Each structure stands twice: as structure tokens, then as C-alpha cells.
C-alpha positions in Angstrom: 15.8 40.1 14.2 13.9 40.5 17.5 12.7 44.0 18.2 13.2 45.1 21.8 11.2 48.2 22.9 14.0 49.4 25.2 16.3 49.9 22.2 14.1 52.5 20.6 15.1 55.4 22.9 18.7 54.2 22.8 18.8 54.3 19.0 17.0 57.7 19.1 19.7 59.0 21.4 22.5 57.8 19.1 20.8 59.4 16.1 20.4 62.7 17.9 24.0 62.6 19.0 25.1 62.1 15.4 26.8 58.7 16.0 24.1 56.8 14.0 21.7 57.7 11.1 18.2 56.5 10.5 18.9 55.4 6.9 21.8 55.3 4.4 20.5 58.5 2.8 20.8 60.4 6.2 24.4 59.5 6.8 26.6 62.6 7.1 29.9 60.7 7.6 31.3 57.5 6.0 31.9 55.8 9.3 28.3 56.4 10.6 26.3 53.4 11.5 22.7 52.9 10.4 19.7 52.0 12.6 18.5 48.4 11.8 15.6 48.3 9.5 13.2 46.8 12.0 13.7 49.9 14.3 13.7 52.7 11.8 10.0 53.7 11.8 9.8 53.4 15.5 12.9 55.5 16.1 11.7 58.2 13.6 8.3 58.3 15.4 10.0 58.5 18.7 12.1 61.5 17.6 9.2 63.2 16.0 7.1 63.0 19.2 9.9 64.3 21.3 10.7 67.2 18.9 7.1 68.4 19.0 7.3 69.0 22.8 
């Protein structure tokens, strides 16, 4: 899978909105989608940097 930099903030937004989860363990609903493996570390880092501000 090709990793596109512009998708990192999009996935981060979806995670913050509760529509997607970073991993299977983080799912709170059965129908929640999971961020693709190639993006997980980048999305987590993106969210951590934005939460610190």
C-alpha cells in the first residue's frame, strides 16, 4: 500500500471523531473501521503532537 502524507490528518480527524480507531484494540463499536497498518504510527504521532498544544 502506498502511503500518502495528506491522508495522515484525514485519518487523525476520523479517529478523533470516533468514526475510525487506530487499532482493533481501540475499537469502541463493532462497525468502527481501523486505520490501515501503514498509517497507524504516523496518525498516533500526529494526534499526540496536536494534543500537547
